C-alpha positions, 0 to 999 in steps of 0.5 A, spaced: 719 942 081 718 948 077 719 954 081 719 961 078 722 965 084 729 966 086 732 964 092 736 969 097 744 968 097 743 966 104 738 961 102 742 958 097 748 958 102 745 954 107 742 949 102 749 948 100 752 947 106 746 942 108 747 938 102 754 938 102 754 933 108 750 928 105 754 927 098 761 925 097 765 930 092 765 925 087 758 925 087 757 932 086 759 932 078 754 927 077 748 930 081 749 937 077 749 934 070 743 930 072 740 937 074 742 940 068 747 945 072 753 947 070 759 945 075 763 951 077 770 947 077 775 950 082 779 944 085 780 949 092 773 949 093 770 945 099 764 940 097 759 945 099 762 951 096 762 947 089 755 946 090 754 954 092 757 956 086 754 952 081 747 953 084 748 961 084 750 960 077 744 956 075 739 961 078 742 967 074 742 963 068 735 961 069 733 967 073 729 962 078 731 957 083 728 951 079 734 947 077 736 948 085 729 945 087 730 939 082 737 938 085 735 938 092 729 933 090 734 928 087 740 928 092 734 927 098 731 921 094 729 916 100 732 910 096 739 914 098 738 913 105 735 906 105 739 904 111 740 911 114 733 913 116 735 918 122 740 922 118 734 922 112 729 925 117 734 930 120 737 933 114 729 934 112 728 938 118 734 942 117 732 943 110 725 945 112 727 950 117 731 954 111 726 952 105 720 955 110 723 962 109 722 961 101 715 958 102 717 951 100 717 945 104 720 938 102 716 932 104 718 925 106 717 923 099 723 928 097 718 932 093 718 940 094 711 943 096 709 950 096 707 952 104 706 959 107 712 963 108 715 963 114 717 970 117 721 968 123 725 962 126 720 959 130 721 953 134 714 951 133 715 951 126 721 946 127 717 942 132 710 942 128 714 939 122 718 934 126 711 931 129 707 931 123 712 927 119 713 922 125 705 921 125 705 920 117 710 915 118 706 912 123 700 912 119 696 916 125 689 917 125 687 923 121 684 926 128 691 926 131 694 930 125 690 936 127 694 936 134 701 938 131 699 945 129 704 950 131 700 954 135 699 948 140 707 947 140 709 954 141 712 952 148 712 945 148 708 938 147 704 940 152 698 943 149 698 938 143 698 932 148 692 935 152 688 937 146 688 930 143 687 926 150 680 931 150 679 929 143 677 921 146 671 924 150 669 929 145 668 924 140 665 919 144 660 924 147 658 926 139 657 918 138 653 917 143 649 923 146 652 922 153 654 928 157 658 925 162 666 925 162 672 920 164 671 914 167 663 915 167 662 916 160 666 910 158 663 905 162 656 908 160 658 908 153 661 901 152 658 897 158 657 890 156 650 891 159 646 895 154 652 898 151 651 904 146 657 902 142 661 895 141 668 894 139 665 887 137 659 883 137 659 881 145 657 874 143 663 871 147 666 871 154 673 873 150 669 879 146 666 881 153 673 881 156 676 885 150 670 890 151 672 891 158 679 892 156 678 897 151 674 901 157 680 900 162 685 903 156 680 909 155 680 910 163 687 909 163 689 914 158 684 919 160 686 919 167 694 918 166 694 924 162 688 928 161 686 929 169 694 931 171 694 936 165 688 939 167 690 941 174 698 942 173 702 948 170 705 946 163 712 948 167 711 942 172 709 937 166 714 937 161 712 932 155 718 930 151 718 929 144 718 921 144 713 921 149 708 925 145 709 921 139 708 915 143 702 918 146 699 920 139 700 913 137 696 910 143 690 915 142 690 914 134 689 907 136 683 909 140 680 913 134 681 907 129 677 902 134 672 908 135 671 908 127 669 901 127 665 901 133 658 898 132 652 902 134 647 898 138 641 903 137 640 904 145 639 911 147 643 915 152 639 917 158 
């Protein structure tokens, strides 16, 4: 990446500490050479201090942090973490907390991108980044990606899950023109008798059973999460990260099925 600005001394130090934990001492020289960075060799220096001294010199020589950016991308190449997926994700999260203050972000492809510069160390930023990356990995439906915004995650995952579950009914109302909510909406839109939407041709008993099963899925998700969330304080309904991921995957599946529904042409009443 061509980056024309300079990093702060604190940013370079934190990056050096993070990267120093994922490479060996013998690898440092190789990475620096490949990035055209002159290594500042001092035997007494620890790994991160060797990186830090070399990065500082590289920035001064170029008057920007472009070589440091190149080295970050090279060290974080996904192929190096092929059997250490969890470590890769954790290191990305650590780097992104630091890089956010420089207006940068590193993606799961290990490529740096420009992003809005952070002003405060926000748990919501970290949470949003973690959630976004996990949903990308799971190939989540585009509708779901709108629910990993920082403002929705300011306290916990409560608001993101709450809004994504509501999105199911909102989308079905838009597709059908119906005004009902919850179970009544799902039954009316997807009934096997005069349905407005069909997830298959409804030609066989098996297909009718699948349609009914989809109604049960919608009703179950909506009843389990939407109704309690609308009546309970988030203080009493804590959503864990793993539960948020799983919930969003379920809603993502629902939206994919809605993408491929057949509209019968029957008018809403």
